[in-house]
FIKOLZA-1660 file (N, C-alpha, C; in steps of 0.1 Angstrom, whole numbers, plus 5000, padded with zeros to 4 digits):
% residues 102
   i   px   py   pz ch aa at
   1 1401 8286 8742  A  V  N
   1 1403 8290 8755  A  V CA
   1 1403 8305 8756  A  V  C
   2 1395 8311 8763  A  G  N
   2 1395 8326 8765  A  G CA
   2 1406 8331 8774  A  G  C
   3 1409 8344 8773  A  I  N
   3 1420 8350 8781  A  I CA
   3 1416 8348 8796  A  I  C
   4 1404 8349 8799  A  E  N
   4 1400 8348 8813  A  E CA
   4 1401 8334 8819  A  E  C
   5 1403 8324 8810  A  D  N
   5 1405 8310 8815  A  D CA
   5 1420 8306 8816  A  D  C
   6 1429 8315 8813  A  R  N
   6 1443 8312 8813  A  R CA
   6 1449 8314 8827  A  R  C
   7 1459 8307 8830  A  E  N
   7 1466 8308 8843  A  E CA
   7 1480 8313 8841  A  E  C
   8 1482 8326 8839  A  F  N
   8 1495 8332 8836  A  F CA
   8 1503 8333 8849  A  F  C
   9 1515 8327 8848  A  V  N
   9 1524 8327 8860  A  V CA
   9 1536 8336 8858  A  V  C
  10 1539 8340 8846  A  A  N
  10 1551 8349 8843  A  A CA
  10 1548 8356 8830  A  A  C
  11 1553 8369 8829  A  I  N
  11 1552 8377 8817  A  I CA
  11 1565 8384 8814  A  I  C
  12 1568 8387 8802  A  T  N
  12 1579 8395 8798  A  T CA
  12 1576 8403 8785  A  T  C
  13 1582 8414 8784  A  A  N
  13 1580 8422 8771  A  A CA
  13 1592 8422 8763  A  A  C
  14 1591 8420 8750  A  M  N
  14 1602 8419 8741  A  M CA
  14 1598 8422 8727  A  M  C
  15 1606 8430 8720  A  G  N
  15 1603 8431 8705  A  G CA
  15 1589 8435 8701  A  G  C
  16 1583 8444 8708  A  G  N
  16 1570 8449 8704  A  G CA
  16 1559 8440 8708  A  G  C
  17 1561 8431 8718  A  A  N
  17 1551 8421 8722  A  A CA
  17 1552 8418 8737  A  A  C
  18 1541 8414 8742  A  L  N
  18 1540 8409 8756  A  L CA
  18 1539 8393 8755  A  L  C
  19 1548 8386 8762  A  Y  N
  19 1548 8372 8763  A  Y CA
  19 1543 8368 8776  A  Y  C
  20 1533 8358 8777  A  A  N
  20 1528 8353 8789  A  A CA
  20 1528 8338 8790  A  A  C
  21 1533 8333 8801  A  L  N
  21 1535 8319 8803  A  L CA
  21 1522 8313 8809  A  L  C
  22 1515 8305 8802  A  D  N
  22 1503 8298 8808  A  D CA
  22 1507 8284 8813  A  D  C
  23 1508 8283 8826  A  A  N
  23 1513 8271 8832  A  A CA
  23 1503 8260 8831  A  A  C
  24 1490 8263 8830  A  D  N
  24 1480 8253 8829  A  D CA
  24 1480 8246 8816  A  D  C
  25 1481 8253 8805  A  S  N
  25 1482 8246 8792  A  S CA
  25 1496 8244 8787  A  S  C
  26 1506 8248 8795  A  R  N
  26 1520 8246 8792  A  R CA
  26 1525 8253 8779  A  R  C
  27 1520 8265 8777  A  T  N
  27 1523 8272 8765  A  T CA
  27 1527 8286 8768  A  T  C
  28 1533 8293 8758  A  V  N
  28 1537 8307 8759  A  V CA
  28 1529 8314 8749  A  V  C
  29 1522 8325 8753  A  L  N
  29 1514 8333 8743  A  L CA
  29 1521 8346 8740  A  L  C
  30 1520 8350 8728  A  R  N
  30 1526 8363 8723  A  R CA
  30 1515 8372 8719  A  R  C
  31 1514 8383 8726  A  F  N
  31 1504 8393 8724  A  F CA
  31 1511 8406 8718  A  F  C
  32 1509 8409 8705  A  P  N
  32 1516 8420 8699  A  P CA
  32 1510 8434 8705  A  P  C
  33 1520 8443 8707  A  F  N
  33 1515 8456 8711  A  F CA
  33 1509 8464 8699  A  F  C
  34 1502 8473 8701  A  G  N
  34 1495 8481 8691  A  G CA
  34 1482 8486 8696  A  G  C
  35 1480 8499 8695  A  G  N
  35 1468 8505 8700  A  G CA
  35 1468 8507 8715  A  G  C
  36 1479 8506 8721  A  G  N
  36 1480 8508 8736  A  G CA
  36 1477 8496 8743  A  G  C
  37 1477 8497 8756  A  W  N
  37 1475 8485 8765  A  W CA
  37 1461 8479 8764  A  W  C
  38 1451 8488 8761  A  E  N
  38 1437 8484 8759  A  E CA
  38 1436 8473 8748  A  E  C
  39 1444 8475 8738  A  G  N
  39 1443 8466 8726  A  G CA
  39 1451 8453 8727  A  G  C
  40 1460 8452 8736  A  V  N
  40 1469 8440 8737  A  V CA
  40 1461 8427 8737  A  V  C
  41 1452 8426 8747  A  F  N
  41 1445 8413 8749  A  F CA
  41 1433 8411 8740  A  F  C
  42 1430 8421 8731  A  K  N
  42 1418 8419 8722  A  K CA
  42 1422 8411 8710  A  K  C
  43 1435 8410 8707  A  K  N
  43 1440 8403 8695  A  K CA
  43 1442 8388 8698  A  K  C
  44 1441 8380 8688  A  E  N
  44 1444 8366 8690  A  E CA
  44 1459 8364 8692  A  E  C
  45 1463 8357 8703  A  P  N
  45 1477 8356 8705  A  P CA
  45 1483 8345 8696  A  P  C
  46 1497 8346 8695  A  L  N
  46 1504 8335 8688  A  L CA
  46 1509 8326 8700  A  L  C
  47 1507 8313 8698  A  E  N
  47 1510 8303 8709  A  E CA
  47 1522 8295 8706  A  E  C
  48 1532 8294 8715  A  F  N
  48 1543 8286 8715  A  F CA
  48 1541 8273 8723  A  F  C
  49 1546 8262 8719  A  G  N
  49 1544 8250 8727  A  G CA
  49 1532 8243 8722  A  G  C
  50 1529 8232 8729  A  E  N
  50 1517 8224 8726  A  E CA
  50 1509 8222 8739  A  E  C
  51 1496 8226 8738  A  A  N
  51 1488 8224 8750  A  A CA
  51 1489 8211 8756  A  A  C
  52 1492 8210 8769  A  G  N
  52 1493 8197 8776  A  G CA
  52 1507 8191 8775  A  G  C
  53 1517 8198 8769  A  G  N
  53 1531 8193 8769  A  G CA
  53 1534 8189 8755  A  G  C
  54 1540 8178 8753  A  G  N
  54 1544 8173 8740  A  G CA
  54 1559 8169 8740  A  G  C
  55 1565 8169 8728  A  S  N
  55 1579 8166 8727  A  S CA
  55 1586 8175 8718  A  S  C
  56 1599 8175 8718  A  G  N
  56 1607 8184 8709  A  G CA
  56 1611 8197 8717  A  G  C
  57 1620 8205 8710  A  N  N
  57 1625 8217 8717  A  N CA
  57 1615 8227 8720  A  N  C
  58 1604 8228 8712  A  G  N
  58 1594 8238 8714  A  G CA
  58 1583 8234 8723  A  G  C
  59 1584 8222 8729  A  R  N
  59 1573 8217 8738  A  R CA
  59 1578 8218 8753  A  R  C
  60 1569 8220 8761  A  F  N
  60 1572 8222 8775  A  F CA
  60 1564 8212 8784  A  F  C
  61 1571 8207 8794  A  R  N
  61 1564 8198 8803  A  R CA
  61 1559 8205 8816  A  R  C
  62 1568 8213 8822  A  E  N
  62 1564 8220 8834  A  E CA
  62 1571 8234 8834  A  E  C
  63 1567 8243 8825  A  P  N
  63 1573 8256 8824  A  P CA
  63 1570 8264 8837  A  P  C
  64 1580 8271 8842  A  V  N
  64 1578 8279 8854  A  V CA
  64 1582 8293 8853  A  V  C
  65 1590 8297 8843  A  D  N
  65 1593 8311 8842  A  D CA
  65 1598 8314 8827  A  D  C
  66 1597 8327 8823  A  I  N
  66 1601 8331 8810  A  I CA
  66 1609 8344 8811  A  I  C
  67 1618 8347 8802  A  A  N
  67 1625 8359 8801  A  A CA
  67 1629 8362 8786  A  A  C
  68 1629 8375 8783  A  G  N
  68 1633 8378 8769  A  G CA
  68 1646 8385 8769  A  G  C
  69 1654 8383 8758  A  S  N
  69 1667 8390 8757  A  S CA
  69 1667 8400 8746  A  S  C
  70 1677 8409 8746  A  K  N
  70 1678 8420 8736  A  K CA
  70 1680 8414 8722  A  K  C
  71 1685 8402 8721  A  D  N
  71 1688 8396 8707  A  D CA
  71 1676 8389 8702  A  D  C
  72 1664 8389 8709  A  G  N
  72 1652 8384 8704  A  G CA
  72 1649 8369 8708  A  G  C
  73 1657 8364 8718  A  H  N
  73 1654 8351 8722  A  H CA
  73 1645 8351 8734  A  H  C
  74 1636 8341 8734  A  L  N
  74 1627 8340 8746  A  L CA
  74 1631 8327 8753  A  L  C
  75 1635 8329 8766  A  Y  N
  75 1640 8317 8774  A  Y CA
  75 1628 8312 8783  A  Y  C
  76 1627 8299 8783  A  V  N
  76 1616 8293 8791  A  V CA
  76 1623 8283 8800  A  V  C
  77 1622 8285 8813  A  L  N
  77 1627 8276 8823  A  L CA
  77 1617 8265 8825  A  L  C
  78 1621 8252 8822  A  D  N
  78 1612 8241 8822  A  D CA
  78 1616 8231 8833  A  D  C
  79 1610 8231 8844  A  A  N
  79 1613 8222 8855  A  A CA
  79 1611 8208 8852  A  A  C
  80 1601 8205 8844  A  G  N
  80 1597 8191 8840  A  G CA
  80 1608 8185 8832  A  G  C
  81 1615 8193 8824  A  Q  N
  81 1626 8187 8816  A  Q CA
  81 1639 8191 8821  A  Q  C
  82 1640 8197 8833  A  H  N
  82 1653 8201 8839  A  H CA
  82 1661 8208 8829  A  H  C
  83 1655 8219 8822  A  S  N
  83 1663 8226 8812  A  S CA
  83 1658 8240 8811  A  S  C
  84 1667 8248 8804  A  L  N
  84 1664 8262 8800  A  L CA
  84 1663 8261 8785  A  L  C
  85 1652 8264 8780  A  R  N
  85 1649 8263 8766  A  R CA
  85 1648 8277 8760  A  R  C
  86 1652 8278 8747  A  W  N
  86 1651 8292 8741  A  W CA
  86 1644 8290 8728  A  W  C
  87 1637 8301 8725  A  N  N
  87 1630 8302 8712  A  N CA
  87 1634 8315 8705  A  N  C
  88 1640 8315 8694  A  G  N
  88 1642 8327 8686  A  G CA
  88 1630 8331 8679  A  G  C
  89 1627 8344 8678  A  T  N
  89 1615 8348 8671  A  T CA
  89 1619 8355 8658  A  T  C
  90 1612 8353 8647  A  G  N
  90 1614 8359 8635  A  G CA
  90 1607 8373 8634  A  G  C
  91 1608 8380 8623  A  D  N
  91 1602 8393 8622  A  D CA
  91 1587 8393 8624  A  D  C
  92 1581 8382 8621  A  D  N
  92 1566 8381 8623  A  D CA
  92 1562 8376 8637  A  D  C
  93 1572 8374 8646  A  G  N
  93 1570 8370 8659  A  G CA
  93 1568 8355 8661  A  G  C
  94 1569 8347 8650  A  R  N
  94 1568 8333 8651  A  R CA
  94 1581 8327 8655  A  R  C
  95 1581 8315 8661  A  A  N
  95 1593 8309 8665  A  A CA
  95 1601 8305 8653  A  A  C
  96 1613 8310 8652  A  A  N
  96 1622 8308 8641  A  A CA
  96 1632 8297 8643  A  A  C
  97 1636 8295 8655  A  D  N
  97 1645 8284 8659  A  D CA
  97 1644 8281 8674  A  D  C
  98 1648 8270 8678  A  T  N
  98 1646 8266 8692  A  T CA
  98 1659 8258 8696  A  T  C
  99 1661 8257 8709  A  G  N
  99 1672 8249 8714  A  G CA
  99 1672 8248 8729  A  G  C
 100 1682 8241 8734  A  I  N
 100 1683 8239 8748  A  I CA
 100 1697 8244 8753  A  I  C
 101 1696 8252 8763  A  V  N
 101 1709 8258 8769  A  V CA
 101 1716 8247 8776  A  V  C
 102 1728 8244 8773  A  P  N
 102 1736 8233 8780  A  P CA
 102 1739 8237 8794  A  P  C
% end
């Protein structure tokens, strides 16, 4: 799926990357900074979640918003699962741990 085919509904910047919530595929994409704004969308993004939903802490049913924290957690508000989910990112930007905020 090309960048022009995505339906981004929320974005946040955190830890040297731009995170974009694609509501259509129910995933979060991580675009690393580097080379200025012109280069952000030219790189292949890292994708969190599973296209079309799925199961488990890293899967989203109906994600509606995202936010990044100073400690490196990415929060995803998932209306379909009635939850606020978080994904910790490692040094390489990949999901290091996940959970549900009680």
